[in-house]
C-alpha positions in Angstrom: 0.1 -0.1 0.0 1.3 3.4 -0.9 2.2 6.0 1.7 2.0 9.7 1.5 5.3 11.5 2.4 5.4 12.5 6.1 3.6 15.8 6.8 4.7 18.0 9.6 1.9 19.8 11.6 2.2 22.2 14.5 -0.5 21.4 17.0 -0.7 23.4 20.3 2.9 24.7 19.5 4.3 21.2 19.5 6.0 20.0 16.4 4.9 16.4 15.7 4.7 14.1 12.7 1.6 12.3 11.4 1.7 9.5 8.9 -1.5 9.6 6.9 -1.9 6.4 5.0 -3.0 6.7 1.4 -6.3 4.8 1.7 -7.4 4.9 -1.9 -6.7 1.3 -2.5 -8.6 0.5 0.7 -11.4 3.0 0.5 -12.3 2.2 -3.1 -12.3 -1.4 -4.3 -14.4 -4.0 -6.1 -16.1 -6.6 -3.7 -16.8 -10.2 -4.5 -20.0 -9.3 -6.4 -18.1 -6.9 -8.6 -19.6 -3.7 -7.3 -17.3 -0.8 -6.7 -17.1 0.0 -3.0 -16.0 3.2 -1.2 -16.0 4.7 2.3 -17.7 7.9 3.4 -15.8 9.4 6.5 -18.0 10.3 9.4 -16.3 10.2 12.8 -12.9 10.0 14.4 -11.6 7.7 17.0 -8.2 7.7 18.8 -6.4 4.6 19.9 -4.5 4.7 23.2 -2.5 2.0 24.8 0.6 1.1 26.7 3.6 -0.2 24.6 3.1 -3.6 22.9 -0.7 -3.6 23.9 -1.5 -4.4 20.2 -2.7 -0.8 19.4 -1.0 -0.5 16.1 -2.1 -4.1 15.1 -5.6 -3.0 15.8 -5.2 0.1 13.8 -3.9 -2.1 10.9 -6.8 -4.6 11.3 -9.3 -1.8 11.2 -8.0 0.2 8.4 -6.0 -2.2 6.2 -2.9 0.0 6.6 0.6 -1.3 7.1 2.0 0.6 10.1 5.2 -1.1 11.5 4.6 -3.5 14.3 7.5 -5.0 16.3 8.0 -6.7 19.7 9.8 -3.9 21.4 8.5 -0.6 23.0 7.8 2.5 20.9 7.7 1.0 17.5 5.2 3.7 16.9 7.0 7.0 17.3 4.6 9.2 15.3 0.8 9.4 14.9 -0.8 7.4 12.1 -4.2 8.2 10.5 -6.3 6.1 8.2 -9.9 5.4 7.4 -11.7 2.2 8.7 -14.8 1.1 6.7 -17.8 0.1 8.9 -18.7 -3.6 8.1 -22.5 -3.9 7.6 -24.1 -7.1 6.3 -27.3 -5.1 5.9 -25.7 -2.9 3.3 -24.2 -5.9 1.5 -27.5 -7.6 1.3 -29.2 -4.6 0.0 -26.5 -3.9 -2.6 -26.9 -7.6 -3.8 -30.7 -7.4 -3.9 -30.5 -4.2 -6.0 -27.5 -5.4 -8.2 -25.9 -2.0 -7.2 -22.9 -0.9 -9.4 -21.5 0.9 -6.4 -21.5 0.3 -2.6 -20.7 3.3 -0.2 -20.0 2.4 3.5 -19.8 4.6 6.5 -16.4 5.0 7.9 -14.5 6.2 10.9 -11.1 8.0 10.8 -8.7 6.1 13.2 -5.7 7.9 14.8 -2.9 5.7 16.3 -0.5 7.4 18.6 2.7 6.3 20.3 2.4 4.1 23.5 2.0 5.7 26.7 3.8 4.6 29.9 3.5 5.5 33.6 4.9 9.0 34.1 4.3 10.0 30.5 2.8 13.3 31.7 6.0 14.1 33.4 8.3 13.1 30.4 8.8 9.3 30.9 9.0 7.2 27.7 8.2 9.4 24.7 6.2 11.8 26.9 2.6 12.8 26.4 3.2 15.0 23.4 1.4 12.6 21.1 -1.8 13.1 23.0 -2.2 16.3 21.2 -3.0 14.3 18.2 -6.2 12.8 19.6 -7.7 15.9 21.3 -10.0 16.4 18.6 -11.3 12.8 18.1 -14.8 12.0 18.9 -14.1 9.0 21.1 -11.2 7.0 22.7 -10.4 3.4 22.2 -8.3 2.1 25.0 -6.4 -1.0 24.0 -5.4 -3.3 26.9 -3.3 -6.3 26.6 -4.3 -9.5 28.2 -2.1 -12.1 26.3 1.0 -13.5 27.7 4.1 -13.8 25.4 7.6 -14.1 26.9 9.1 -12.6 23.6 6.8 -9.5 23.8 7.6 -7.3 26.8 4.9 -5.3 28.3 2.1 -5.1 30.9 -0.4 -8.1 30.6 -2.7 -7.2 33.5 -5.5 -5.3 31.6 -6.9 -3.8 34.8 -3.6 -2.4 35.8 -3.0 -1.1 32.3 -6.4 0.7 32.4 -5.4 2.4 35.7 -2.1 3.5 34.3 -3.8 4.9 31.2 -6.5 6.7 33.0 -4.0 8.4 35.4 -1.9 9.7 32.3 -5.1 10.9 30.6 -6.3 12.7 33.9 -2.9 14.4 34.4 -2.9 15.5 30.8 -6.4 17.1 31.2 -5.3 18.7 34.5 -2.5 20.4 32.6 -4.8 21.6 30.0 -7.3 23.0 32.4 -4.6 24.6 34.7 -3.2 26.4 31.7 -6.6 27.8 30.7 -8.8 28.1 33.7 -7.4 31.4 35.0 -7.6 33.0 31.6 -11.3 32.1 31.4 -11.9 33.4 34.9 -10.3 36.7 34.0 -12.4 36.9 30.7 -15.6 36.2 32.6 -15.1 39.4 34.8 -15.7 41.4 31.5 -18.2 38.9 29.8 -20.6 37.6 32.4 -21.9 35.0 29.8 -18.7 33.1 30.5 -19.7 32.3 34.1 -21.4 29.1 33.4 -18.4 27.9 31.4 -15.9 28.8 34.1 -18.1 27.0 36.7 -18.1 23.9 34.6 -14.3 23.9 34.1 -13.9 24.4 37.9 -16.1 21.4 38.6 -14.2 19.4 36.0 -10.9 20.5 37.7 -12.2 19.3 41.1 -13.1 15.8 39.7 -9.8 15.4 38.0 -7.9 16.4 41.1 -9.2 13.3 42.8 -7.9 11.2 39.9 -11.3 10.5 38.4 -11.6 10.7 34.5 -14.4 12.8 33.5 -16.2 10.0 31.8 -16.6 8.4 35.3 -17.5 11.5 37.0 -21.2 12.4 38.0 -20.9 15.8 35.9 -23.8 16.0 33.5 -24.0 16.4 29.8 -24.7 20.1 30.1 -21.3 20.5 31.7 -19.6 18.6 28.9 -21.1 20.9 26.3 -19.8 23.9 28.2 -16.3 22.2 28.3 -16.3 21.2 24.7 -13.7 23.9 23.7 -11.1 22.6 26.0 -10.9 19.2 24.1 -10.3 17.3 27.3 -9.3 13.6 26.7 -11.4 12.1 29.5 -14.4 14.0 28.4 -14.8 11.7 25.5 -16.8 8.5 25.1 -14.6 5.4 25.9 -14.5 2.0 24.2 -12.1 -0.6 25.7 -10.7 -3.4 23.5 -9.0 -6.1 25.6 -6.4 -7.8 23.4 -6.6 -11.6 24.0 -4.4 -14.5 23.1 -5.5 -17.3 21.0 -5.5 -19.5 24.0 -8.0 -17.0 25.8 -10.7 -16.9 23.1 -12.7 -19.8 24.7 -12.8 -17.9 28.1 -13.0 -14.5 26.7 -16.1 -13.5 28.8 -14.3 -14.4 32.0 -11.0 -12.5 30.9 -12.9 -9.3 30.2 -15.2 -9.5 33.1 -13.2 -7.4 35.5 -13.0 -4.6 33.0 -16.7 -4.8 32.3 -17.2 -4.5 36.1 -14.8 -1.5 36.4 -16.4 0.4 33.5 -20.1 -0.4 33.9 -22.1 2.7 32.9 -18.9 4.5 31.9 -17.7 2.7 28.7 -18.1 -0.3 26.4 -15.7 -3.4 26.7 -15.0 -6.0 23.9 -12.5 -8.8 24.0 -10.6 -9.6 20.7 -7.6 -11.4 19.5 -6.1 -8.4 17.5 -3.3 -10.5 16.0 -5.9 -12.9 14.4 -7.9 -9.9 13.3 -5.0 -8.3 11.7 -4.2 -11.5 9.8 -7.7 -11.8 8.8 -7.9 -8.2 7.4 -5.4 -9.3 4.7 -7.6 -12.0 3.5 -10.3 -11.8 0.9 -13.9 -11.9 2.3 -14.4 -15.5 1.7 -11.2 -16.7 3.3 -11.7 -14.2 6.2 -15.3 -15.7 6.8 -13.8 -19.3 6.7 -11.0 -18.2 9.2 -13.5 -16.7 11.6 -15.8 -19.7 11.3 -12.9 -22.0 12.1 -12.1 -20.0 15.3 -15.7 -19.7 16.2 -15.5 -15.9 16.0 -18.7 -15.2 14.0 -18.2 -12.1 11.8 -15.1 -11.1 13.8 -14.4 -8.4 16.2 -13.8 -5.6 13.8 -17.5 -5.5 13.0 -18.3 -5.4 16.8 -15.8 -2.6 17.3 -17.2 -0.6 14.5 -20.8 -1.2 15.8 -19.9 -0.4 19.4 -18.0 2.8 18.3 -21.2 4.0 16.5 -23.4 3.3 19.5 -20.9 5.0 21.7 -21.0 8.1 19.6 -24.8 8.2 19.4 -24.7 7.4 15.6 -27.1 5.2 13.7 -27.3 4.1 10.1 -30.0 4.4 7.4 -29.7 3.2 3.8 -30.6 4.2 0.3 -30.4 1.6 -2.4 -30.8 1.2 -6.2 -29.2 -0.3 -9.2 -26.7 2.6 -9.4 -25.6 2.7 -5.7 -26.4 1.4 -2.2 -25.1 3.6 0.5 -25.0 3.7 4.3 -25.6 7.2 5.8 -24.7 8.1 9.3 -27.0 10.1 11.4 -27.5 11.3 15.1 -29.7 9.0 17.0 -33.2 10.5 17.4 -32.9 12.6 14.2 -36.1 13.4 12.2 -36.7 12.4 8.6 -36.0 16.0 7.3 -32.7 16.0 9.3 -31.8 12.7 7.7 -32.8 14.0 4.3 -30.2 16.8 4.9 -27.5 14.3 5.5 -28.0 13.3 1.8 -28.2 16.9 0.5 -29.3 20.3 2.0 -31.9 20.7 -0.8 -33.6 17.5 0.3 -34.1 18.9 3.9 -35.1 22.4 2.6 -37.8 21.0 0.2 -38.7 18.0 2.3 -42.3 16.7 1.7 -42.4 13.0 2.7 -40.1 10.0 3.2 -40.9 6.6 1.9 -39.6 4.2 4.6 -39.3 0.5 5.0 -37.0 -1.4 7.4 -34.0 -3.1 5.5 -35.1 -6.8 6.5 -38.7 -6.1 5.3 -37.3 -4.9 1.9 -35.1 -7.9 1.6 -38.1 -10.2 2.3 -40.1 -8.4 -0.4 -37.1 -8.8 -2.9 -37.3 -5.3 -4.4 -38.5 -1.7 -3.8 -41.2 -2.1 -6.5 -42.6 -5.4 -5.0 -42.6 -3.9 -1.5 -44.4 -0.8 -2.8 -47.0 -2.6 -4.7 -47.6 -4.8 -1.6 -48.2 -1.9 0.6 -45.0 -2.4 2.8 -43.6 1.0 2.2 -44.8 3.7 4.7 -45.1 7.5 4.0 -43.7 9.4 6.9 -43.7 13.1 7.5 -41.6 15.7 9.2 -42.2 14.4 12.8 -40.9 10.9 12.0 -37.8 9.8 13.8 -35.7 7.6 11.5 -34.6 4.3 13.0 -31.3 2.4 12.6 -31.7 0.1 9.5 -34.5 2.2 7.9 -34.3 2.4 4.0 -35.4 5.8 2.8 -36.5 7.5 -0.4 -37.1 11.2 0.0 -40.0 13.2 -1.7 -39.0 16.9 -2.0 -39.6 20.0 -4.0 -37.2 22.9 -4.2 
């Protein structure tokens, strides 16, 4: 896979290097049915982990990139960015039904940063300067190692690793707040409208001083909105991927249980053998399915990671389908039909009249849009309709 030259970016006055993988060969390809496939970028997720946790292997598995992986600390010394398509068997089935020439999947941008170590916030290891690269992501994925391999050094107690990462993220957020909070207080003396924001920052500072990540705190969503401009790391939704060894797959539930208990109500937890997933990502779909079936892994962890990320971010998927194109569209959970029409094009929202709606599995049962329509299975929904995950839409509009 080709790689663009290294690009230098200044972020928060820190010079860092980001490798952005050229994903054209991954984001546009022909699937097994011959339809051209591509990816529509929607959200951003940042991978965080200790050295040799499997973070970069997960990045490669998700995106099809080829970032270097080696059994020694700090193989990753710069941030890598690439696009991961969201696997969706519903979209595949609709495209097959419609004989679509093109398939467009939803996608997430994945950012992989250098491994953190205890004391990173005070300069240990590579320091925490790489955290700047994920301040603007929409969610964090914490990769925690559980597998044991004497040839690969690193922490193998996932619960301990979680504690180390959380402390470093908390300390990074404290440093951000302490560099800004006095400035905001002074500004609020002249602009009283900033008082609520300052109070929210002060409450966040108090929580962080106790060592509590903000996603574990009792602070509410209104506070989070007021703090949005600070880009605090622990203010983001969290997904934890526990990296299992092949010998742990049969007892995966028991291995991840302590993490589930620790994060109940504060984040999603998934177990995956990242090495297997990375190997499977290099195979064609038929061979990949055969490999997953042989290991009893169903459709694989990547589909679960993608689905969990979307749920975590409050995103859902609706579809459009036809002989020219079948496409997955990402929308905010709870959005109305006109809002979803606007996801397709602003003119559709502006001139919205009605949405023709059917759930994807009902459409498949009918066999085609025309048969579903003649059979009375397609509903006409107005402006008050809230689109559901898995709905297939056609928009009636007039501009």
